N, C-alpha and C positions, 0 to 999 in steps of 0.2 A: 833692517837696522832701527833705530832706536830716534823716533821725528817727531819732532815737537813743532813744528808752525811748517805751511803753507802760503808765499804768496805766490799769486795766480799767473800776477805778471809784472816787471817790471821795466821799466824804459834807462834806467840809472844805476843799475848792481852791477852789469856786465858788458863791460865798453862795444860798442857801436850792437849789441844783439838786444833783442828782447825776447827777455827771459826770465821763468818762474823760478822764485827764491825755495828751496828747502832749508830748513834747517835744523839739527839734530840738535838731541838734547847731550847736556855732560860736557862736561871743562875740566882741565888740570888745573887753572889757575883761578885765580880772586882776584881781577883788575876789579877794585871799588867803582870804578866809572862804569864798568859796563853795562850795556842797557839791552841785554836779555839776561836779567834776572834768573827770571822761571825756567832756560835751560841750563843756566848753571847751577842754582840750587833743585833742579828734576823736579819741581815739582808741578811742569807740564802735561796736561793728557798727550798719550801720544796717540799718534794716528797710524794705522797699518801701514806699512810699507805697499802695502799694496791697490792700496786707494791713493798716493801718491803715483804709483805705475799707471795704474786709469785714468788718472784725470792727466795727465800726462799726451795719456796714447789718445786723448779729445784732442789734444791742442799740435800732434802733429802737420805741419806746416803750418802751422798760428803762428807757434812761437819758435823762436831760434835757437835758444838753448834754455838750461838751466845752469845754476846758482847753486852749492852744495855749501852753504858755512854750518853755524852754530850758536856757540858751545861751540866745541875743537871735533869736527868731523874723522880725519887720525885716530881718534879716540875707537874708533868704530874698526874691528878686526872684519865687519863686511862690506866697509868702504867700495874697497875695490870691483867686489862684483855686483853692487848696485850701481856702480860708475858704467860697468859692459852693460849692466841695462838699459838702461838710460841713455848712453851712445848706438846701444841696440835701435832704438826709437829712431834715432834719425838727428839727435839736439847735441850743441856739440853743450860742453859743460869744460864751469869757472868752480875753481876749488879757490876757498881759503880757509887760512893752519893761520896758524902760532908757532906752526917749525917746527913743533917739539919730536915728533915723528919723523927727520929724515931718512927711517928706511921705507916707511910707507911711501913717501914725497917720493923718494928713487926709482922705486917699483912703477909708480903711478905716472911716471915722466919717463920711465927708460920703453913702459908702452903703448907712452902715447897716447892716454887714454883721455885726456883734459887739454884743454883750447886756449886754455888763460888760468892765472897761477895771484892769488892777492896773497901775500905775508905780511903778517903785522909785526912790526915792529915795535916793543912796548915799551924799551929805553934802552942807553948805553952798554951795553957790551958787559961791563966794567963793575954798573948795579943795577943788573936788568932784573933782581929779585925785587929789587923797594917798587917795580910798576909793576908785576905779576901777582905779589900777596903769598906766595909760595916762594919753598926752594926750586933753583930751575939748572940742568945742568947745560951749561952755557954754552960748552961742545957744539953739543945738537943744534943746538939754535944757527950756529956757524955752518955746520956742517948741510943745514936748511938752504941756506943764505948763499953757499957757493954752489952748491947743488942748481937752484935755480937760476944765477947767473951763468950759470957754462954751459947750460941748453937754448935755444932754440923758440921755448915754448915762452907765446908773449907774458908777461908778468911787472908786477909791481907791487912795491912795500909801502904800507902807509903806519902813521904814525899816528895815535889817536892825543893828538896835543894838550893835556891837565896841567895849566898854571899851575897848583900845586905839588903836582908831579916832578916837571921837565924843565927842564929852565931854558934860556935858548943856548946859552952854552952842555947841556946836554942833548938839545935835537942836531945843533953840529958839530958833535962827539956820536951820533949816531947817523949820519950822514958820511962821519970818518969812518963807520965800521963797514958800510955796505958803498963805499965807495966804488966809482963806477957803472954806478946800479941805473937799468935805462929811465925805472920811474919812480921818483918816492912821492909822496902823495901825504901832506899835513894836514889832518882831520883838525877842522873845532869843533871840541868836548865840548855836548851840547846836553846841557843837564835836565834832563826830565823821570823817567823812569828808570832809574842803572843800579844797579849789586850793592854799594853802600848809600843809602839816604844824605849819611853826610857830605857828600860831594855837591849833594842839592847847590848848592848858595857858593858852591868855590867859582871862581873868574873865571874866563879865559881871556889869553891875550887880545888886545883890541887889534885894527886890521891893521892901522899902520906897523906896530908891532909883531905879526903875521908879516908884511910883506918884508918886511930889514933879515927876519929866523930864513924866512924863504929865498931871499940872498944873499947869505950867508951859505945855506945849505948847499945852493945852487953849485957850490965853486969845486965837489965833491962828485956828485949825484949827473947825469943825462940831464934827466929836465925835474923842475921841483914843482908842483906844481895846491895850490892849496886849498880844500877840499875843505 
């Protein structure tokens, strides 16, 4: 695994669990608001996989789980063996993904290798490339959504809401695209360290606007939250 970051303890990333967070290097998207540019640009130093596993061994019975995020973890061919090593240590695993590799997601789901899945939905299916800065095979995104929704593993879909890229109508259309989803999170864009510095000055929606967007999105999913 090409690992570029390790957060030793988080109380908020893995719902209901105290977890470490592992950040993988590389991504096949170029979302301008990405807050991990060093992972996308692959300019970060690599942390040896064995160092990460050695750390996790010292946290057995202290941490509940491990979150694997990125970048995009499913770009790594050795992700599944890596997850198996983590599970063998007794940890629960949460996986974050952009859904571009449904074949790997299907294997992970069928082998019951993760305990929680989080998939980013970047834009309405009808105009997905506008949100990710790259051409995208939308059928792969749709397949990943169907896989996640049709299984029993707890999951969430989430959208980082950037006012310059997503209108309230876009959010409604995303909600329709994932109609019936159990949990959908609207994440407020925070302009800190991001891939495209030009987005630093872009504003987000007000709290009142977010609540209105949430109310409309709630019509199509079971639960919609603002994060």
